[in-house]
C-alpha positions as CSV (number, residue, x, y, z in Angstrom):
1,M,-38.1,9.2,54.4
2,N,-35.5,6.5,55.3
3,D,-36.7,3.3,56.9
4,K,-35.6,3.3,60.6
5,V,-38.6,1.4,61.9
6,F,-36.5,-1.4,63.4
7,T,-33.6,0.6,64.9
8,K,-35.5,0.4,68.2
9,P,-36.8,-2.5,70.2
10,I,-40.0,-3.9,68.8
11,K,-43.2,-3.9,70.9
12,K,-45.6,-5.7,68.6
13,Q,-45.9,-7.9,65.5
14,F,-45.3,-6.3,62.2
15,E,-48.3,-4.3,60.8
16,F,-48.7,-1.8,58.0
17,D,-49.3,1.2,60.3
18,E,-48.5,4.9,59.9
19,E,-44.9,4.4,60.9
20,V,-44.4,1.8,58.2
21,A,-46.5,3.7,55.6
22,A,-44.4,6.8,56.0
23,V,-41.2,4.9,55.0
24,F,-42.7,2.1,52.9
25,D,-41.2,3.1,49.5
26,D,-37.7,3.1,51.0
27,M,-38.4,-0.1,52.9
28,L,-39.4,-1.8,49.7
29,R,-36.4,-0.6,47.7
30,R,-34.0,-1.7,50.4
31,S,-35.7,-4.9,51.5
32,V,-36.8,-6.6,48.3
33,P,-33.9,-7.6,46.0
34,F,-34.3,-6.3,42.4
35,Y,-37.8,-4.9,43.2
36,E,-37.7,-2.4,40.3
37,E,-36.6,-5.1,37.8
38,S,-39.3,-7.5,38.9
39,Q,-41.9,-4.8,38.6
40,K,-40.8,-3.9,35.1
41,V,-41.3,-7.6,34.1
42,A,-44.8,-7.5,35.6
43,E,-45.5,-4.2,33.9
44,F,-44.6,-5.7,30.5
45,F,-47.2,-8.4,30.7
46,I,-49.8,-6.1,32.2
47,L,-49.5,-3.6,29.4
48,K,-49.9,-6.3,26.8
49,K,-53.0,-7.6,28.5
50,L,-54.9,-4.4,29.3
51,Q,-57.0,-3.3,26.3
52,E,-59.5,-0.5,26.1
53,G,-62.0,-0.8,28.9
54,G,-59.9,-3.3,30.8
55,V,-60.0,-3.7,34.5
56,L,-57.0,-4.3,36.9
57,Y,-57.0,-5.0,40.6
58,D,-53.9,-4.4,42.7
59,L,-54.4,-6.4,45.9
60,G,-52.4,-4.8,48.7
61,C,-51.7,-1.7,46.7
62,S,-49.9,0.0,49.6
63,T,-49.0,3.6,48.6
64,A,-50.1,3.0,44.9
65,T,-46.6,3.5,43.5
66,F,-46.9,0.7,40.9
67,L,-50.4,1.8,39.8
68,I,-49.3,5.4,39.3
69,R,-46.3,4.4,37.2
70,L,-48.5,1.9,35.2
71,Q,-51.1,4.6,34.4
72,R,-48.4,6.8,32.9
73,K,-47.6,4.1,30.3
74,L,-51.1,3.1,29.5
75,K,-52.4,4.1,26.1
76,N,-55.9,2.8,26.7
77,D,-58.7,3.9,28.9
78,V,-58.8,1.3,31.7
79,L,-60.0,1.0,35.2
80,L,-57.2,0.7,37.8
81,I,-58.4,-0.3,41.3
82,G,-56.1,-0.6,44.3
83,L,-57.3,-2.4,47.4
84,D,-55.6,-2.4,50.8
85,N,-56.7,-3.0,54.4
86,S,-54.4,-0.4,55.8
87,E,-55.9,3.1,56.0
88,A,-52.5,4.5,56.8
89,M,-51.1,3.1,53.4
90,L,-54.2,4.4,51.5
91,E,-53.8,7.9,53.0
92,H,-50.4,8.1,51.4
93,A,-51.7,6.5,48.2
94,R,-54.5,9.1,47.9
95,K,-52.0,12.0,48.4
96,K,-49.6,10.6,45.8
97,C,-52.5,10.0,43.3
98,E,-53.6,13.6,43.8
99,A,-50.0,14.9,43.4
100,F,-49.4,13.0,40.2
101,G,-52.9,13.6,38.8
102,A,-53.5,9.9,38.6
103,D,-57.0,8.6,37.9
104,I,-56.8,5.6,40.1
105,T,-59.4,4.2,42.5
106,V,-58.1,3.1,45.9
107,A,-60.3,1.6,48.7
108,C,-59.9,0.1,52.1
109,A,-61.2,-3.4,51.8
110,D,-60.8,-7.0,52.9
111,I,-59.6,-8.7,49.7
112,L,-61.1,-12.0,50.9
113,E,-64.6,-10.5,51.1
114,Y,-64.5,-7.9,48.3
115,E,-66.9,-8.3,45.4
116,Y,-64.8,-8.0,42.2
117,K,-65.9,-7.0,38.8
118,P,-64.9,-9.2,35.9
119,A,-61.2,-8.3,35.4
120,D,-58.4,-8.7,32.9
121,V,-55.6,-8.6,35.4
122,F,-55.0,-9.1,39.1
123,L,-51.7,-8.0,40.7
124,S,-50.4,-8.9,44.1
125,N,-47.0,-7.7,45.3
126,Y,-45.9,-9.6,48.4
127,T,-49.5,-9.8,49.7
128,L,-50.5,-13.5,49.6
129,Q,-47.8,-14.3,52.1
130,F,-49.7,-12.2,54.7
131,I,-52.9,-14.2,54.1
132,R,-53.5,-17.1,56.5
133,P,-52.6,-20.4,54.8
134,L,-56.1,-21.8,55.7
135,V,-57.8,-19.2,53.5
136,R,-55.0,-18.4,51.0
137,E,-56.2,-20.8,48.3
138,E,-59.7,-19.6,48.8
139,L,-58.6,-16.1,47.8
140,V,-56.7,-17.4,44.8
141,K,-59.8,-19.3,43.7
142,K,-61.8,-16.1,44.0
143,I,-59.3,-14.3,41.9
144,A,-59.4,-17.0,39.2
145,D,-63.2,-16.9,39.2
146,S,-63.2,-13.1,38.8
147,L,-60.8,-13.1,35.8
148,K,-62.0,-13.1,32.2
149,K,-60.9,-16.0,30.0
150,E,-57.1,-15.8,29.5
151,G,-56.9,-13.2,32.1
152,I,-53.7,-13.1,34.2
153,F,-52.7,-13.0,37.8
154,I,-49.2,-11.7,38.5
155,F,-48.0,-12.2,42.1
156,S,-44.7,-11.8,43.8
157,E,-43.8,-13.7,47.0
158,K,-41.0,-14.5,49.3
159,V,-40.4,-18.2,48.9
160,I,-38.8,-21.0,50.9
161,S,-36.9,-24.1,50.0
162,H,-37.8,-27.5,51.4
163,H,-34.1,-28.4,51.4
164,S,-33.1,-27.2,54.9
165,K,-29.5,-26.4,54.1
166,L,-30.3,-24.5,51.0
167,N,-33.1,-22.7,52.7
168,K,-30.7,-21.5,55.4
169,E,-28.2,-20.3,52.8
170,L,-30.9,-18.5,50.8
171,I,-31.8,-16.6,54.0
172,E,-28.1,-15.8,54.6
173,C,-27.8,-14.6,51.0
174,Y,-30.8,-12.3,51.6
175,Y,-29.5,-10.9,54.8
176,D,-26.2,-10.1,53.0
177,F,-28.3,-8.1,50.5
178,K,-30.0,-6.2,53.4
179,K,-26.7,-5.4,55.0
180,A,-25.5,-4.0,51.7
181,Q,-28.5,-1.7,51.7
182,G,-27.5,-0.2,55.1
183,Y,-29.5,-2.3,57.5
184,S,-27.7,-3.4,60.6
185,E,-27.7,-6.9,62.1
186,Y,-29.9,-5.6,64.8
187,E,-32.5,-4.2,62.4
188,I,-32.6,-7.4,60.4
189,M,-33.2,-9.5,63.5
190,Q,-35.8,-7.1,64.9
191,K,-37.8,-7.3,61.7
192,R,-37.5,-11.0,61.4
193,E,-38.9,-11.3,64.9
194,A,-41.8,-8.9,64.2
195,L,-42.7,-10.9,61.1
196,E,-42.7,-14.3,62.8
197,N,-46.1,-16.0,62.2
198,V,-47.3,-12.9,60.3
199,L,-45.5,-13.6,57.0
200,V,-45.9,-17.3,56.1
201,P,-44.2,-18.0,52.7
202,Y,-44.8,-21.0,50.5
203,S,-42.2,-22.7,48.3
204,E,-42.1,-22.0,44.5
205,S,-43.8,-25.4,43.8
206,E,-46.5,-24.8,46.5
207,N,-47.4,-21.4,44.9
208,I,-47.7,-23.0,41.5
209,K,-49.8,-25.9,42.8
210,M,-52.1,-23.5,44.6
211,A,-52.7,-21.5,41.4
212,L,-53.4,-24.7,39.4
213,N,-55.7,-26.0,42.1
214,S,-57.6,-22.7,42.0
215,G,-58.6,-22.9,38.4
216,F,-55.6,-21.4,36.5
217,S,-54.5,-23.4,33.4
218,H,-50.9,-22.4,33.7
219,C,-48.5,-20.9,36.3
220,E,-44.8,-20.3,36.2
221,V,-42.0,-18.1,37.6
222,I,-41.1,-15.1,35.4
223,F,-38.5,-13.6,37.7
224,R,-36.5,-14.9,40.7
225,W,-33.7,-13.8,42.9
226,A,-32.7,-16.3,45.7
227,N,-35.8,-16.5,47.9
228,F,-37.9,-13.9,46.1
229,A,-40.1,-14.8,43.1
230,T,-42.6,-13.3,40.7
231,F,-45.2,-15.6,39.1
232,I,-47.7,-15.4,36.3
233,A,-50.9,-17.5,36.3
234,I,-53.1,-17.6,33.2
235,K,-56.8,-18.5,33.4
């Protein structure tokens, strides 16, 4: 289904409800620049890391699209676990897993409170930015503690610049991208208003500092387009 969520006046802050879940794949494709390409980069590193018996957690797995595609390419027997706090998203995820015959575990959970098994990989696609800054580093520390030695955490985030003029121009560049995908000026402004104080992005340097402070030995960007970036952190 096509994303038309913001063609009408908003009545609440953005949330991952049934209306969003029903069009989420289209929303991602049209709202995140080079989303497929960044996911292919993440996939490359994940496939190299996951060995027989490996464990991967996808935090904020939404409709499980990435996990389903990943399982098709895996040659080892591994445990793929998708967590999300939106039951609407998970309902779509379960239907897709069943349709594709994908052996993937999905569960409704608070990723701050969940008890993780020792894992080889954590994945987070545009999820950290929705975690309150006061507890965001706490979550990243929990991820680091749950990873095995040399395990990896791959996360994608919208990022800001601390240079005010550049930050403004990065936003303009992004809005031009959205217009090219068929979104109207009205839809763009409606969504921006709905996300106010819900999505709180960090800068590239702040994300890297957070990872290093949380127990990772190294963190750097492996893909970036304007104000969207994919990071890899190594324990």
